[in-house]
C-alpha positions as CSV (number, residue, x, y, z in Angstrom):
1,X,0.0,0.0,0.0
2,X,1.5,3.4,-0.9
3,X,2.8,5.4,2.0
4,X,0.5,8.5,1.5
5,X,-2.6,6.3,1.7
6,X,-1.4,4.8,5.1
7,X,-0.5,8.2,6.4
8,X,-3.9,9.6,5.5
9,X,-5.7,6.9,7.3
10,X,-3.5,7.2,10.4
11,X,-3.7,11.0,10.4
12,X,-7.4,11.1,10.3
13,X,-7.8,8.2,12.8
14,X,-5.6,10.1,15.3
15,X,-7.6,13.2,14.6
16,X,-10.8,11.4,15.4
17,X,-9.4,10.3,18.8
18,X,-7.4,13.4,19.9
19,X,-9.4,16.4,18.7
20,X,-12.7,15.6,20.4
21,X,-11.0,14.4,23.5
22,X,-9.2,17.8,23.7
23,X,-12.3,19.9,23.0
24,X,-14.6,17.9,25.3
25,X,-11.9,17.7,28.0
26,X,-11.5,21.5,28.1
27,X,-15.3,21.9,28.1
28,X,-15.7,19.4,31.0
29,X,-12.9,21.1,33.0
30,X,-14.7,24.4,32.6
31,X,-18.1,23.0,33.5
32,X,-16.9,20.6,36.1
33,X,-15.3,23.5,38.0
34,X,-18.9,24.9,38.3
35,X,-19.7,27.9,40.4
36,X,-17.1,29.2,42.7
37,X,-17.6,32.2,44.9
38,X,-20.5,33.5,42.8
39,X,-21.7,36.8,44.5
40,X,-25.2,36.2,45.9
41,X,-27.4,38.5,48.0
42,X,-30.0,36.8,50.2
43,X,-32.7,38.4,52.3
44,X,-35.3,36.6,54.4
45,X,-38.2,38.7,55.8
46,X,-40.1,35.5,56.7
47,X,-40.8,35.3,60.5
48,X,-41.4,31.6,60.2
49,X,-44.3,29.6,61.6
50,X,-45.0,27.8,64.9
51,X,-46.3,24.4,64.2
52,X,-48.2,22.5,66.9
53,X,-46.1,19.6,68.2
54,X,-43.3,20.4,65.8
55,X,-42.0,23.7,67.0
56,X,-40.8,26.7,65.0
57,X,-40.3,26.3,61.2
58,X,-38.7,28.8,58.8
59,X,-38.3,27.2,55.4
60,X,-36.2,30.1,53.8
61,X,-33.7,29.9,56.7
62,X,-33.3,26.2,56.1
63,X,-32.8,26.8,52.4
64,X,-30.2,29.5,52.9
65,X,-28.3,27.4,55.4
66,X,-28.2,24.6,52.8
67,X,-26.6,26.7,50.1
68,X,-23.2,25.6,48.9
69,X,-20.8,28.1,50.5
70,X,-18.1,27.2,48.0
71,X,-20.4,27.9,45.0
72,X,-21.7,31.2,46.4
73,X,-20.1,34.2,48.2
74,X,-23.2,35.0,50.2
75,X,-24.1,38.5,51.4
76,X,-26.9,38.5,54.0
77,X,-29.2,41.5,53.7
78,X,-31.6,42.6,56.5
79,X,-34.4,43.4,54.1
80,X,-35.5,42.5,50.6
81,X,-35.1,46.2,49.6
82,X,-31.4,46.1,50.7
83,X,-30.8,42.9,48.8
84,X,-32.4,44.4,45.7
85,X,-30.2,47.5,46.1
86,X,-27.0,45.4,46.2
87,X,-28.2,43.5,43.1
88,X,-29.1,46.7,41.2
89,X,-25.8,48.3,42.0
90,X,-23.9,45.4,40.6
91,X,-22.2,44.5,43.9
92,X,-23.7,41.0,43.6
93,X,-24.6,39.0,40.5
94,X,-27.6,37.1,41.9
95,X,-30.5,37.9,44.2
96,X,-32.5,35.5,46.4
97,X,-35.2,37.2,48.5
98,X,-38.0,35.7,50.6
99,X,-41.2,37.7,51.5
100,X,-42.9,37.8,54.9
101,X,-45.2,34.9,55.9
102,X,-43.8,32.6,53.2
103,X,-43.6,29.6,55.5
104,X,-47.0,30.2,56.9
105,X,-48.5,30.4,53.4
106,X,-46.7,27.3,52.3
107,X,-48.2,25.4,55.2
108,X,-51.7,26.7,54.2
109,X,-51.0,25.6,50.7
110,X,-50.1,22.1,51.8
111,X,-53.5,21.8,53.6
112,X,-55.5,23.6,50.9
113,X,-54.1,23.0,47.4
114,X,-56.5,25.7,46.0
115,X,-54.9,28.4,48.1
116,X,-52.9,30.9,46.1
117,X,-49.7,32.1,47.8
118,X,-49.8,35.9,47.6
119,X,-46.0,36.5,47.6
120,X,-43.4,34.1,46.3
121,X,-39.7,34.3,46.6
122,X,-37.6,36.2,44.1
123,X,-34.6,34.8,42.2
124,X,-32.7,36.9,39.7
125,X,-29.4,36.3,38.0
126,X,-27.5,39.1,36.3
127,X,-26.0,38.9,32.8
128,X,-27.2,37.1,29.6
129,X,-25.1,33.9,29.9
130,X,-27.7,31.2,30.0
131,X,-25.2,28.6,31.3
132,X,-24.2,30.7,34.3
133,X,-27.9,31.3,35.1
134,X,-28.5,27.5,34.8
135,X,-25.8,26.8,37.3
136,X,-27.1,29.3,39.8
137,X,-30.7,28.1,39.5
138,X,-29.7,24.5,39.7
139,X,-27.6,25.1,42.9
140,X,-30.4,27.0,44.6
141,X,-33.1,24.6,43.4
142,X,-31.1,21.7,44.9
143,X,-31.0,23.4,48.3
144,X,-34.6,24.4,48.0
145,X,-35.8,20.9,47.2
146,X,-33.8,19.5,50.1
147,X,-35.1,22.1,52.5
148,X,-38.7,21.5,51.6
149,X,-38.4,17.8,51.8
150,X,-36.7,18.0,55.2
151,X,-39.5,20.3,56.5
152,X,-42.3,18.2,55.0
153,X,-43.5,21.2,53.1
154,X,-42.3,20.2,49.7
155,X,-41.9,17.3,47.3
156,X,-40.7,14.0,48.4
157,X,-41.0,10.5,46.9
158,X,-44.0,9.9,49.1
159,X,-45.8,13.3,48.9
160,X,-45.8,13.7,45.2
161,X,-48.8,12.4,43.2
162,X,-46.4,10.8,40.7
163,X,-43.5,8.5,41.6
164,X,-40.8,11.1,41.0
165,X,-37.3,10.6,42.3
166,X,-36.3,14.0,43.6
167,X,-32.7,12.9,44.2
168,X,-32.4,12.0,40.5
169,X,-33.6,15.5,39.6
170,X,-31.2,17.3,41.8
171,X,-28.1,15.1,41.4
172,X,-28.0,15.4,37.7
173,X,-26.1,12.3,36.8
174,X,-27.2,10.0,39.6
175,X,-29.9,7.4,38.8
176,X,-30.0,8.2,35.1
177,X,-26.3,8.5,34.7
178,X,-25.5,5.1,33.2
179,X,-28.1,5.4,30.5
180,X,-27.6,9.1,29.7
181,X,-23.8,9.0,29.7
182,X,-23.6,5.8,27.6
183,X,-26.2,6.9,25.1
184,X,-24.9,10.5,24.7
185,X,-21.2,9.4,24.3
186,X,-22.2,6.6,22.0
187,X,-24.2,8.9,19.8
188,X,-21.5,11.5,19.7
189,X,-18.8,9.0,18.7
190,X,-21.1,7.4,16.1
191,X,-21.6,10.8,14.5
192,X,-17.9,11.8,14.6
193,X,-16.7,8.5,13.3
194,X,-19.1,8.5,10.4
195,X,-18.4,12.1,9.4
196,X,-14.6,11.8,9.6
197,X,-14.7,8.5,7.7
198,X,-16.7,10.3,5.0
199,X,-14.3,13.2,4.9
200,X,-11.2,10.9,4.8
201,X,-12.6,8.7,2.1
202,X,-13.7,11.7,0.0
203,X,-10.2,13.2,0.3
204,X,-8.5,9.9,-0.7
205,X,-10.8,9.5,-3.7
206,X,-10.2,13.1,-4.8
207,X,-6.5,12.6,-4.7
208,X,-6.7,9.3,-6.7
209,X,-5.3,7.3,-3.8
210,X,-7.8,4.4,-4.4
211,X,-5.9,3.5,-7.6
212,X,-4.3,0.0,-7.3
213,X,-6.0,-1.0,-4.1
214,X,-7.8,-4.3,-3.5
215,X,-11.4,-3.3,-2.8
216,X,-12.6,-5.6,0.0
217,X,-9.3,-5.8,2.0
218,X,-8.8,-2.1,1.8
219,X,-12.5,-1.4,2.8
220,X,-12.1,-3.8,5.7
221,X,-8.9,-2.1,6.8
222,X,-10.5,1.3,6.5
223,X,-13.5,0.3,8.6
224,X,-11.5,-1.4,11.3
225,X,-9.1,1.5,11.7
226,X,-12.0,4.0,12.1
227,X,-14.0,1.6,14.4
228,X,-11.0,1.2,16.7
229,X,-10.3,5.0,16.7
230,X,-14.0,5.6,17.5
231,X,-13.9,3.1,20.3
232,X,-10.8,4.7,21.8
233,X,-12.6,8.0,21.6
234,X,-15.6,6.5,23.4
235,X,-13.5,5.1,26.2
236,X,-11.5,8.3,26.5
237,X,-14.7,10.5,26.7
238,X,-16.1,8.1,29.3
239,X,-13.0,8.4,31.5
240,X,-12.9,12.2,31.0
241,X,-16.5,12.6,32.2
242,X,-15.9,10.3,35.2
243,X,-12.8,12.1,36.3
244,X,-14.0,15.7,35.9
245,X,-17.6,15.2,37.1
246,X,-16.8,12.8,39.8
247,X,-18.7,9.9,38.4
248,X,-18.1,6.2,38.8
249,X,-17.3,4.4,35.6
250,X,-20.1,1.9,34.8
251,X,-19.1,-1.7,35.6
252,X,-20.1,-2.7,32.1
253,X,-18.1,-0.1,30.3
254,X,-15.7,-2.5,28.6
255,X,-18.4,-4.9,27.3
256,X,-20.3,-1.9,26.0
257,X,-17.2,-0.7,24.2
258,X,-16.8,-4.0,22.5
259,X,-20.4,-3.9,21.3
260,X,-19.8,-0.3,20.2
261,X,-17.1,-1.5,17.9
262,X,-19.9,-2.9,15.7
263,X,-21.7,0.4,15.7
264,X,-18.7,2.5,14.9
265,X,-17.7,0.1,12.2
266,X,-21.2,0.7,10.7
267,X,-20.6,4.5,10.9
268,X,-17.2,4.1,9.2
269,X,-18.8,1.9,6.5
270,X,-21.5,4.5,5.9
271,X,-18.8,7.2,5.4
272,X,-16.7,5.0,3.1
273,X,-19.7,3.7,1.1
274,X,-21.1,7.2,0.6
275,X,-17.7,8.6,-0.6
276,X,-17.1,5.8,-3.0
277,X,-20.5,5.2,-4.4
278,X,-21.4,8.9,-5.0
279,X,-20.9,10.3,-8.5
280,X,-18.3,12.6,-7.0
281,X,-16.8,13.2,-3.5
282,X,-18.7,16.5,-3.2
283,X,-22.0,14.7,-3.8
284,X,-21.5,12.3,-0.9
285,X,-22.4,14.9,1.8
286,X,-26.1,13.9,2.0
287,X,-24.9,10.8,3.9
288,X,-24.3,13.1,6.9
289,X,-28.1,13.5,7.2
290,X,-28.3,9.7,7.6
291,X,-25.7,9.9,10.4
292,X,-27.6,12.7,12.1
293,X,-31.2,11.6,11.8
294,X,-31.0,8.8,14.4
295,X,-30.9,11.4,17.2
296,X,-34.5,12.3,16.3
297,X,-35.9,9.2,14.6
298,X,-33.7,6.4,16.0
299,X,-35.2,6.3,19.4
300,X,-32.4,8.2,21.1
301,X,-34.0,11.5,22.1
302,X,-37.5,11.0,20.7
303,X,-39.3,7.9,21.9
304,X,-40.6,5.9,19.0
305,X,-43.9,5.4,20.9
306,X,-44.6,9.1,20.5
307,X,-44.5,8.8,16.7
308,X,-47.8,8.2,14.8
309,X,-48.5,4.5,14.6
310,X,-47.9,4.4,10.9
311,X,-44.4,6.0,11.4
312,X,-43.2,3.8,14.3
313,X,-41.2,1.7,11.9
314,X,-38.8,4.6,11.2
315,X,-36.3,3.9,14.0
316,X,-35.6,0.5,12.5
317,X,-33.9,2.2,9.5
318,X,-31.0,3.4,11.6
319,X,-28.2,1.3,13.0
320,X,-27.9,3.3,16.4
321,X,-31.5,2.1,17.2
322,X,-30.0,-1.4,17.6
323,X,-26.4,-0.7,18.5
324,X,-26.9,1.9,21.3
325,X,-29.6,-0.1,22.9
326,X,-27.3,-3.2,23.1
327,X,-24.4,-1.1,24.3
328,X,-26.4,0.7,27.1
329,X,-27.9,-2.6,28.2
330,X,-24.3,-4.0,28.6
331,X,-23.2,-0.9,30.4
332,X,-26.1,-0.9,32.9
333,X,-25.9,-4.7,33.5
334,X,-29.2,-5.5,31.7
335,X,-27.8,-7.4,28.7
336,X,-30.2,-10.3,27.8
337,X,-31.3,-12.3,24.8
338,X,-33.0,-9.3,23.3
339,X,-29.8,-7.3,23.6
340,X,-27.9,-10.1,21.9
341,X,-30.3,-9.9,19.0
342,X,-29.8,-6.1,18.8
343,X,-26.0,-6.6,18.7
344,X,-26.5,-9.2,16.0
345,X,-28.6,-6.7,14.0
346,X,-25.8,-4.1,14.4
347,X,-23.3,-6.6,13.1
348,X,-25.5,-7.2,10.0
349,X,-25.6,-3.4,9.4
350,X,-21.8,-3.3,9.6
351,X,-21.4,-6.1,7.1
352,X,-23.9,-4.6,4.8
353,X,-22.2,-1.2,4.6
354,X,-18.8,-3.0,4.4
355,X,-20.0,-4.8,1.3
356,X,-21.4,-1.6,-0.1
357,X,-18.1,0.1,0.6
358,X,-16.2,-2.6,-1.2
359,X,-18.5,-2.3,-4.2
360,X,-18.0,1.4,-4.4
361,X,-14.3,1.2,-3.8
362,X,-13.9,-1.2,-6.7
363,X,-15.7,1.3,-9.0
364,X,-13.6,4.2,-7.6
365,X,-10.4,2.2,-8.0
366,X,-11.2,1.5,-11.6
367,X,-12.1,5.1,-12.2
368,X,-8.9,6.3,-10.6
369,X,-6.8,3.9,-12.6
370,X,-8.4,5.1,-15.9
371,X,-7.8,8.7,-15.0
372,X,-4.1,8.0,-14.3
373,X,-3.6,6.3,-17.7
């Protein structure tokens, strides 16, 4: 095999692994650092409420005491007006203010759901950065939910009309972490592998590098190289998330990564097949849509059950519908006979696109050979 061809494969495979790791790693470091000393003014005019047999209760005080003192640099104001003045002058970047009788009104609301609380607490965050606002709101909401649950005045697993796990809501990556992390990273790697395989194959075809290659062995080599690179990326991203966000690596990560090899081989096969079967490298780009569509129609973000009955067959047209389900099942310890069938279906997808790639590569090789004569 000519040296330039090998170098092109190696260069793009290394780029597939290193570039996303660097970008996502930097992003995770920034996000994982989170809030630190964010200036927050708090004011509580609520006098609390004396509950028979339970003593004095002041929900805002409980909430304020539960705020993360590392995330926030808290300034206590005597009145709501004073806190608003600090916020308006720019001395603090967030405002949390509680009106009088809030605890009393919340107790009334608990006994009488039709009661309308006249004054609610105020939360404002300065600036137009939605991510910063989200961090502030999430940190305060976590303290708020914990305070209400402790006081019996707010949502708990037993008090809500629906079986909602409040801890999962506030912890972010807790109960849902294995599914969310595995599916998101699997999807991201699928997309990057397919697109970079398409770009690499298009570049090789454009340069005439397919001249003189044996179609099936070269197609197999191409797919294997990109599948392995994609799998390394998947494992690297999983470790990055675990280290930066303080998550535990799923026990089934390695079995999931082995199953993901089939999925990433399919993505690489799609990229190579599109680049070699299209009339020209430039006309292979519509294949990107096929790589992107599974996020909406492959059962990843949008449940197939929500589609109209006559459209619920659509997810079966996309390899991630099978591959990601099998991978996540392995990662969460739920791999069974159905998961094995899904893995088998993914292998069939990989073989089908490998065959299509070899067919297109044979044509592209013949074309390149004629152009060089």
